[in-house]
C-alpha positions as CSV (number, residue, x, y, z in Angstrom):
1,M,-65.6,-87.7,139.3
2,K,-63.2,-87.5,136.4
3,K,-61.4,-90.7,135.6
4,S,-57.6,-90.7,136.0
5,N,-55.5,-91.0,132.9
6,N,-52.9,-92.8,134.9
7,P,-54.7,-95.4,137.0
8,L,-53.0,-97.9,139.2
9,V,-52.7,-101.4,137.7
10,S,-52.3,-104.5,139.9
11,I,-50.0,-107.2,138.3
12,I,-50.4,-110.6,139.8
13,I,-47.8,-113.3,139.4
14,V,-48.6,-116.8,140.7
15,V,-45.5,-118.9,141.0
16,K,-44.2,-122.2,142.5
17,N,-40.5,-123.2,142.1
18,G,-40.1,-120.7,139.2
19,E,-36.5,-119.6,139.7
20,K,-35.4,-120.5,136.2
21,F,-37.4,-117.8,134.3
22,L,-38.9,-115.7,137.1
23,Q,-36.4,-112.8,136.9
24,T,-36.9,-112.4,133.2
25,A,-40.7,-112.2,133.7
26,I,-40.3,-109.6,136.4
27,E,-37.9,-107.5,134.3
28,S,-40.5,-107.4,131.5
29,I,-42.8,-105.7,134.0
30,L,-40.2,-103.3,135.2
31,N,-39.4,-102.4,131.5
32,Q,-43.0,-101.4,130.8
33,S,-43.5,-97.9,129.3
34,Y,-46.5,-97.5,131.7
35,K,-45.2,-97.1,135.3
36,N,-48.2,-96.8,137.7
37,Y,-48.5,-100.4,138.8
38,E,-48.1,-102.6,141.8
39,I,-46.6,-106.2,141.6
40,I,-48.2,-108.9,143.7
41,V,-46.5,-112.3,143.9
42,I,-48.4,-115.3,145.3
43,D,-45.8,-118.0,146.0
44,G,-47.1,-121.6,146.3
45,N,-44.5,-122.3,149.0
46,S,-41.5,-122.7,146.7
47,I,-38.5,-124.7,147.8
48,D,-36.1,-123.3,145.2
49,K,-34.7,-119.7,145.0
50,T,-38.1,-118.2,144.1
51,P,-38.5,-116.3,147.5
52,I,-35.0,-114.9,147.3
53,I,-35.5,-113.6,143.8
54,V,-38.9,-112.1,144.5
55,Q,-37.8,-110.4,147.8
56,S,-34.8,-108.9,146.1
57,Y,-37.2,-106.5,144.4
58,S,-38.5,-103.8,146.7
59,Q,-41.4,-103.0,144.4
60,I,-43.0,-106.4,144.9
61,R,-45.6,-107.3,147.5
62,Y,-44.8,-110.9,148.4
63,F,-47.3,-113.4,149.9
64,L,-47.1,-117.1,150.6
65,Q,-50.1,-118.9,149.3
66,N,-52.6,-119.7,152.1
67,S,-54.3,-122.5,150.2
68,Q,-53.7,-125.0,147.4
69,G,-54.1,-124.8,143.6
70,I,-53.6,-122.2,140.9
71,A,-57.2,-120.9,141.0
72,N,-56.9,-120.2,144.8
73,A,-53.6,-118.5,144.2
74,Y,-55.1,-116.2,141.6
75,N,-58.0,-115.5,143.9
76,Q,-55.6,-114.6,146.7
77,G,-53.9,-112.1,144.4
78,I,-57.2,-110.6,143.4
79,D,-58.1,-110.1,147.1
80,E,-54.8,-108.4,147.7
81,A,-55.0,-106.1,144.6
82,K,-55.4,-102.4,145.4
83,A,-56.2,-101.4,141.8
84,E,-59.4,-101.5,139.8
85,L,-57.4,-102.7,136.7
86,L,-55.9,-106.2,137.1
87,T,-53.4,-108.1,135.0
88,F,-51.6,-111.4,135.3
89,L,-48.2,-112.7,134.2
90,S,-46.8,-116.3,134.5
91,C,-43.4,-116.7,135.9
92,D,-42.0,-118.1,132.6
93,D,-43.5,-115.6,130.2
94,I,-42.5,-112.1,128.9
95,W,-44.6,-109.0,128.2
96,T,-44.0,-106.6,125.4
97,Y,-42.8,-103.2,126.7
98,D,-46.1,-101.5,125.7
99,K,-48.6,-104.1,127.0
100,L,-49.8,-102.0,130.0
101,K,-49.8,-98.7,128.2
102,I,-51.9,-99.8,125.2
103,Q,-54.4,-101.7,127.4
104,V,-54.8,-98.9,130.0
105,D,-55.4,-96.4,127.3
106,Y,-58.1,-98.5,125.7
107,M,-59.8,-99.2,129.0
108,I,-59.8,-95.4,129.8
109,N,-61.2,-94.5,126.4
110,N,-63.8,-97.3,126.4
111,P,-65.4,-97.4,129.8
112,K,-68.1,-99.9,128.8
113,I,-65.5,-102.5,127.9
114,Q,-64.9,-104.7,131.0
115,Y,-61.8,-106.6,129.8
116,V,-59.4,-106.8,126.9
117,V,-57.0,-109.5,125.6
118,G,-54.5,-109.5,122.8
119,K,-52.2,-111.7,120.8
120,V,-49.4,-114.1,121.8
121,K,-46.2,-115.2,120.1
122,F,-45.1,-118.7,121.3
123,F,-41.4,-119.5,121.4
124,L,-39.6,-122.7,122.2
125,E,-37.1,-122.6,125.0
126,E,-33.6,-123.5,123.8
127,R,-32.7,-127.2,124.0
128,N,-36.4,-128.1,124.8
129,L,-38.8,-130.1,122.8
130,P,-42.5,-129.1,122.5
131,P,-44.7,-131.0,125.1
132,S,-46.8,-133.7,123.6
133,G,-50.0,-131.6,124.0
134,F,-48.6,-128.6,122.1
135,K,-49.3,-128.0,118.4
136,K,-46.0,-127.2,116.7
137,E,-47.6,-125.0,114.1
138,L,-48.5,-122.5,116.8
139,L,-44.8,-121.5,116.8
140,E,-45.1,-120.2,113.3
141,E,-47.1,-116.9,113.7
142,D,-49.0,-114.7,116.2
143,H,-52.3,-115.8,117.6
144,I,-55.3,-114.2,119.4
145,A,-55.1,-115.5,122.9
146,K,-57.9,-115.4,125.6
147,I,-55.5,-116.3,128.3
148,M,-54.4,-114.8,131.7
149,E,-51.2,-113.3,130.4
150,T,-52.8,-111.1,127.7
151,L,-55.7,-110.1,130.0
152,M,-56.5,-106.7,131.5
153,V,-59.8,-106.7,133.5
154,R,-61.8,-104.4,135.7
155,K,-61.9,-105.8,139.2
156,N,-65.6,-105.6,139.4
157,V,-66.0,-108.3,136.8
158,F,-65.0,-110.8,139.5
159,E,-67.9,-109.5,141.6
160,K,-70.3,-110.1,138.7
161,I,-69.3,-113.6,137.6
162,G,-67.1,-114.8,140.4
163,K,-63.4,-115.5,140.7
164,F,-61.6,-118.6,139.6
165,N,-63.1,-122.0,140.4
166,P,-60.7,-124.1,142.6
167,E,-62.5,-127.2,141.3
168,F,-60.4,-126.8,138.2
169,L,-56.8,-127.8,139.0
170,I,-55.9,-126.6,135.5
171,A,-57.9,-124.8,132.8
172,E,-59.3,-122.5,135.5
173,D,-58.8,-119.5,133.1
174,T,-60.7,-121.3,130.3
175,D,-63.6,-121.8,132.7
176,W,-63.5,-118.1,133.8
177,F,-63.4,-116.8,130.2
178,A,-66.3,-119.1,129.3
179,R,-68.4,-117.6,132.2
180,C,-67.6,-114.1,131.0
181,Q,-68.7,-115.0,127.5
182,D,-71.9,-116.7,128.6
183,A,-72.7,-113.6,130.8
184,K,-72.1,-111.4,127.8
185,I,-69.5,-109.3,129.6
186,P,-68.3,-106.6,127.1
187,M,-64.8,-107.3,125.9
188,K,-62.3,-106.3,123.2
189,I,-59.6,-108.2,121.4
190,I,-56.7,-105.8,120.6
191,D,-54.9,-106.8,117.5
192,K,-51.4,-106.5,119.0
193,V,-48.9,-109.0,120.4
194,F,-48.6,-108.4,124.1
195,L,-47.0,-111.6,125.2
196,Y,-44.1,-113.9,124.4
197,K,-45.1,-117.3,125.8
198,R,-42.3,-119.7,126.6
199,I,-42.9,-123.3,125.6
200,H,-40.8,-125.8,127.6
201,N,-40.8,-129.2,129.1
202,N,-42.5,-128.2,132.3
203,N,-45.5,-126.3,130.9
204,A,-48.1,-127.4,133.5
205,S,-51.4,-127.6,131.6
206,L,-49.8,-129.1,128.4
207,N,-48.4,-131.9,130.4
208,D,-51.4,-132.7,132.5
209,P,-53.4,-135.8,131.3
210,Q,-56.6,-134.4,132.9
211,Y,-56.6,-131.3,130.7
212,N,-59.1,-132.7,128.2
213,Q,-61.4,-133.9,131.0
214,Y,-61.5,-130.4,132.4
215,I,-62.2,-128.8,129.0
216,L,-65.1,-131.2,128.5
217,K,-66.5,-130.3,131.9
218,I,-66.2,-126.6,131.1
219,L,-68.0,-127.1,127.8
220,R,-70.9,-129.0,129.5
221,E,-71.2,-126.3,132.2
222,S,-71.3,-123.6,129.5
223,I,-74.0,-125.4,127.6
224,H,-76.0,-125.7,130.8
225,R,-75.7,-121.9,131.5
226,K,-76.8,-121.0,128.0
227,R,-79.8,-123.3,128.3
228,K,-80.7,-121.7,131.6
229,N,-80.3,-118.2,130.3
230,L,-82.5,-119.1,127.3
231,T,-85.2,-120.5,129.6
232,D,-85.1,-117.5,131.9
233,T,-85.4,-115.2,128.9
234,K,-88.5,-117.0,127.7
235,L,-90.1,-116.8,131.1
236,C,-89.7,-113.0,131.0
237,Y,-92.2,-112.8,128.1
């Protein structure tokens, strides 16, 4: 069967009390040059105007989160996704207008590649100071970013390595990317800025004191997987 040159893309937004920046994020989707997409919003039971904002857009499929935690919210979005190509956007970030088009074209032309990421440009929200965990020099130039908001991934990758681990209350994406790398899932870094990432006082992971503990746990688990893979490889000979 011939592959479509205009495949559906599922865009997943996970949000809780994101009224301040949510509309700008959604508009950056609606302004995409690539138009064949669905938008899925998983709302962690917001008590602000988030539900009103989301439901004002007829294009959005809106769901209340049926569990707790960011990882479970992402997983719910994945389960609801109708497309084979999945992307993710945070409620306080902004995509470049050509993000979907460039990534879709690459995935069509390179069927062996299972996911792609790109570059990010950080910017500081007006009248905000960088959180204590943020390195100010990151504001000075573009950076390669293996993060959810620059990602486009084939849905079957989640079948191969699993979805996001709810054990990680933050850094769930770091764990997932580490599992992809350890499993040698074919990927590509596209040398293009796809994301403007807003830095502000309420950036969740940057303000969480447990972040470093989760990173250490992810590193330990990655080392364990690599050792197991090496042992299994030796046993095959």
